[in-house]
N, C-alpha and C positions, 0 to 999 in steps of 0.2 A: 130627779128634778126635771122641769121643763123650762129653756130657757129660751129668749125669741132674741132677735137682733132684725134692729133695722136703722133707717137711717132716711132725711132731708140736711140735703147741705148746700148753701151759697153763703157768698158776704155779700151786702147792700150797699153799693154805693149812691144815696140815693140821685147823687148829680153827674151821674154817668149818663152819659148818652147811647147810650148801649140796652138796648132789650135783650129782658134775661123770660122767655117764656116756654111750653112747653120743652123745646124740641131743642134749650142749651142744655137740659138735664140730659148725663151719660146716667144710662141707667143699670142698675146692677152688673155693679163692676167686676174687671175677673179675681182683683185684689182691691180686700179689705183689713186693715191690719184688727179690729174687732171683732169682724163679723169670724172673720179665720180663725181668731182666737179663741173663740171660745165655739166655733166649731170642734177645731182639736182638743178643749179640755173636757167636751161631753163628750168623743169618743173613749177619750183614753178614761172617765168614770164613766160609763155605761148611761148617760146623762142624755136628757131629748133635746136637741137643738133643731130652733126652726128658723131658718131664714126669711126676715122680709123683703120689704120694699129698702133697696140705698140707690139713692138719686143725689147725685152731685153736677154742681153749676163753679160754672166759670165764674169770678167776682165780674156784678153787671148792676145795674137799675133793679125795681121794687119791681117783684116775678110780676106777672100779668095772676091778676087773683083766679078766673079760672084754670089757672096753669097748678096753682100751688094746690088748691082747693080738690082739683084731680088726683097727685098726690098723694096730702094728704089722707085724703077717702079710700084712697087703695093701702095705704100703710092700714088707718083703723079698723079696715073690712079682714086685713090679715089678721091684726089679731086678732081680733072677736072668734077668727075660723080657728084659733090656736088654744083658743081658750081648753083646759084651767095653763094659767101659768104663773110660773117662782118667781121667774126675773125677767123682767125684762130691761132689755140695753141697747140704746139708742144713743148714734151716732151722728150729732150733730153738730155744726159751727157757733150758733148763736147771734149772728148779726144777718138774720135772715130777717129780710123786710116786704112783704107783698102788698101789692093795690090794695087796700082796705085793712090789713094787718098790722103794725106795728112790730108787735110779740107774734113770728109766726114760733117760731118756739115751745115760748108762755100758753101759744093757742094749742099744737100737736101735747102737752106733756099734760095738758088739761086732761086732754080728753081721750088722754090713753090713759087715764087716773081711773076713770069716769069707769070703763070698761071692762079694768082687771081685778079692780075690787081694794080696800085697803092692806092684805095682805100683801100683795106682791111686792116684789121689789123692786121699784122702776131707779134707775139710772140713766145716766149721759155721758159720753167723755164729748169736750166743746174745747172751740178755738179759742184764745184770751181774746182776740179782739172780737168781741161780743157784747150786747146788749143784754143787759142785766135787768128782771120783775122778779114782785112779788107772784106771779106768775106760771114763775122759772124752779123758783125753790119750794111753794107751795104742796103739788104735788111730786116730787121726788125724793126720793132717798138718799140719793149719793148725785151732785154734778162735781164734774176732774174738768177741767181746765187744762190746758198743757201749759206746764212750767216754762218753758223755754221760746225767746222769742229773738232771732231762729227756731221755727218749731223744729226741734232734734229728735223730742224726746214724745212725739207722736205714737209710738207702739209701746215707751213702758207706762204710757197712759191709759192705753188700752187693759195692761195689765194689772194697775194698781184699780181699774176700776171695777174690772173682773174678781181680781181677789175679794178689795169690799163688799160685792156683792154676795155671797159666796158666805162670806161669813153674817151678812144679817140675814140669807137664810134661812141659816145657820142656826140664829139666835146666839151667835156668839158676843155680838156686837149691836145696839140699837142708836143707828146715827141719826146726829141732831145739823143738821145746813143755820150755821148762824153766820150774817153779813155783816158788814161796812160800807156804805156809802164816800168816799174818799171825797167827793163834792170837785171834781177834774176832772180833765181831758189831755190825753199825753203821750207820748212814744218810749216803750219800756224795750232795751234790750238787753240780755240778758248774757248775752258774750261778750260783755264787757262793765267797769264799775257803773255806779254805785250797785248796779244789777244782780249781778253775780256772787257776790257773795251772796245779796238779799237772798234768792233762790235759793242757795246752799245753806243757809240757815234754814228756810223754811224745810226742807228734805229733812235736816236733823231734827228740829219738831216732832216729825210726824212719827206712830209708831210709840206715842212716850207716853205720860199722863195724859191717854182719855184723849190724844190729841190724834185721829186718827187722816183727815187730808187737812192741805191748804193751796189753796189757786189765789193764784189775783189777776182776774177779770180787766186787762185794760182797758177794753173799750172801743170802738170803729170812730172814729173821728168823720170820717165820711157821710155820715146816718142824720137827717135829718128829723130827730125822733125827738119825745121826751126821754126816753130812757138812756140817749147816747153820756158815761161817764165811768169814770175807772169806780172799782168795788174789790173788796177783801173778805175773801164766802174761806169760813175753816168750817170742818166740820169736827165734833164731838164723841167722843161712846158717852153719849146720853147726859151732855153737861152741858148746856143750854148758858149759862152764865160764864164757862168758863168762855166759851167760842165765841160771847160777844164781847167778852174781855177784847182776848185774843185780838177778834179780828178791829177791834178797833186801835187799839195800839198798832200794828201792822198796818193797819191802813192810815193812821198820822204819819210813820214815818214814810209810809210811800208819798204820802200828800208832803213829807218834806224835800224828798227828794223833783220835784218839782221844774222840769227847764234844764233835767242834768243828765237825764237817763237816758239818752237818745245820742247817737251820732251827730255832730253837728254837719248841717248843709252848709253849701258853697255857692254864692249868688256865680250864676253861669259865668259872667267874665272871669272875675276870678279864676274860678274852675277851670277853664282854656288858657288862661295865662302859665295856673301852675301847672299845667299839664304842656304848654310848651318849653315847659324851661325845664323840664327831665328830656332823659335820653328816651326814658318809659323801659317798662311798657306802664301805665294809670290807668287806673279803672275809674271811667266816669259813668256812676249809676245814676240814671234817669226817675229819679224819685217821682216825677208828676207821670211820667207815662207809664206808671207800674202797673202792668194788667192784672197784678194780682190783688189792686187797691182800685179797681174796676176800669178804670182808661185804657184806651184803646190798643198801644203798643205803636204806634203810626209816625210820632212825632218825630220834627228832622229838626227841632231845635241847637241841641246839640251837636248834631256833624254838622250841617251850616259853619255851625261857629266854630270847629275845631276845622273844616277843611279852607275857611276863606283867611285863619289865623297862619293857615300853611303847614298844618297836620300832613303826613302819604302817609305815612304806616296804618292805618286806623281798620280796626276789626269793631265793623258793626252789627246788631242783635239781640234777641230775632227781631226783626222788623216784622210787623204783623202787616202785607199784603196778599191781599188775595186777591186780589188782579195781578199784581206783578208774578205773584207766584202762578197764577195760566200763565202769563206771556212767557216765563221760564220752562217750562214745561213742554208747552207747541213746540219752543225754537229750539227745546234738545240741546246735549249738553257736545259745547264747542258751538255755540250758535251764538255770534258778536250779532249786538242791538244797542236800542240806546234805550231806555229807561226811567220812565218817570216814574217814582217813588216814593210810599211815605207819603204823610197831609191828605191823605181822604176823609179821617171816619169823620171830625169837625173843629168848630174853628179850633178848637187850643191847640189840636194837630200842628200848628205850624204849614209852613212855606214846603210844598213838593220839592223833590232836585231834580234836576234830568244828567242823566251819568251815561254814559257809552259804558259800558259791561260785556265782558264772558259767560256763558253761564259753566260755571266751572263742575259743577255738581246735583244732582239730585236726589232725591230720598224719596220713595214714596210710604213706607213706612220705620218716619223716622220716631226717636226715643232719647228723652232723657233716663240713659240706664240707671244713671246712680239715685235717681229718685223714683226709677218706678212709673212715670209719666211717658202714654202715646202722644204722639206729637201729627203725625200724618204728612201730610210731605212735606218739604221744606226744600228748598232751595240757595247752591252758593254762584254768589252773584260778585266777576271782579273787575278791578280797573285798576290797573297799574299795581300798587301797594293797598289796595281799600278793597276789602273783603265784606263780606253786606250776607249776611243770613236772614234766607228769608222765609217766614211759615203764616198760616195760614187760618189754625188754629190759635183762638190767645192762649199765650201764656209768658209769666214773664220768665226772667233768663238767670232760673235757678240755678244750673252749670254750665261749665263749658264745655257739655259732651258733643253739641251740636258744630262745634266749633271744632274739636277735637277729632272729630267723625269724621268728616269734610279734610279731615289735614294741613286746619289753618294752625300756623303757630304760631301763639299767642306773643309767647316769648319776646317774638322779635317786630310787634308792633310799639309803636308809640304810643297810640291811644284805645284801648279797649271801650266799647259805650257797650253797655250791658242797662237792661229792659225793665231792672228790679230796683225795688229801694234796699233792703237789707238782705232777704235770703239769697243772696248771694257769696256772701259773706265765706261760710261753712266750706265751699266748694272752689273760691276763685284765692281764695290765701295763698295757695301754693305757689301763685305765677308775680305777685308784688304786693310789695305794701304801702305802697303807693297807692290809694284808696280815695277816691272822694264820690258825696251823692253832693246830686248838683238841683242845686233851686233854681229849676226854670220853669217857663207857664206850663201847664199841663188841666186833664182833668183830677189828678194828685197832689197839686202842689201843696208846698210847707206850710207856707201860713195857712193854713183853712179857716182861720178867723172870715177871712173874706168873704169862706162862698156864702151862699145868699140864707144863709139858715133861719128858721121861721118859725123851728117849733124848740129848739134847744132849748134848756132850764140854760137864762145867763149868768145864773148865781149859783156857775162853776166856775172854775181858775180854768182858762187865764181869760174869761170874760170878766171877773170878780176877781178882786186882787184877795182878798180873805171871805171865802164863802162863806167858812164856819160862823162870822159875825153877823153875815143878813138873816142865815135861819131860810134860806132857801123864802126869802121875803121879794118878790119883785120889785126894783130901784121904781 
């Protein structure tokens, strides 16, 4: 058999001030779990693996049209050159928007199907923070979204997709995709109830009674597109009636969870008061300035608030400030200087702060080793018992790695400020149970209803209290 892998991935926050052009994409990264799994499988079975473009960009604003079309056309040319193909497996995000394209994934999948023909198996692994469309479903045999949020099952979903694709190519199964529109937009964290039990039940259903795979598409609430919303996806073995019935049943269960499936956010003033009432450490998660949602990563609201409240033992990171990083590297380890930090990217970044710091450490090739993410240059700046880790490449604080690699003892801090909304949970939980997601100003502010949406359907919850009564008729 001949198997092709490739992909274009980014999550688009249409309200982000950060441009996404061709230079924003990392091309053909050394490690990709779907590509590497398929390559190993083909080697073992003496099949042919053809590896195409994989392009991955950190979340930002809508992709420049020429950038998307350039990457798309390169990938399509590679598919054409690889014909004939038995299986095409794509690594996609699902939440990718380009200028002139609300639905990049649908556009790409439709074009690939037109190239490979009806007999080739076409499937994709996707992030659940995805937009969702008929143009994604029609050309696809398989759409497998991560089940976990935070995303701890990325490799497992690659295995699920490959297994189902091989079974389809060998005519052991005939997958049919059924969907249900939950008419809502919300946050669903699967490391807490009620979602934890719900996802476990989905897994128990799979592989029985003709049910091949089940995914919840959470949707991405910071994209101003008519496709934004939550959907249930059920793949059956040639049983669309079962798939449609189960997708609706499960989708209505999800709708019943609305407003209760995420860790509550705490207003900034209240969060600071709670943190100051403990000896520490208390984690304050800056949801509103999460680079993983398209934010700049340089806002200062939480740091300025805890300092004003009298906190002295603070770890703050990773602060995205390329100018400060340049200064630190120019000055060198041991240098003492006054720096103006943060508050540079946009009006929602807050006021910068001036601090007399010592450059305590520099890394030229820093990495979040726990999640295999290269960061590039990083600097450790210290002022008394305040430790700040500054980076130049925008990335959310997934793990404590850069703190610990520099020798910063997080257990001795009263406050740990992280630039993340939820993905830090699996990696910071050993430090403390005092963990607060903070409602502060920023590009990814928690009350997303206040964003200047122009194109989102207003007949979804929470814009509509009972969207199923309206039958999508605008008021």
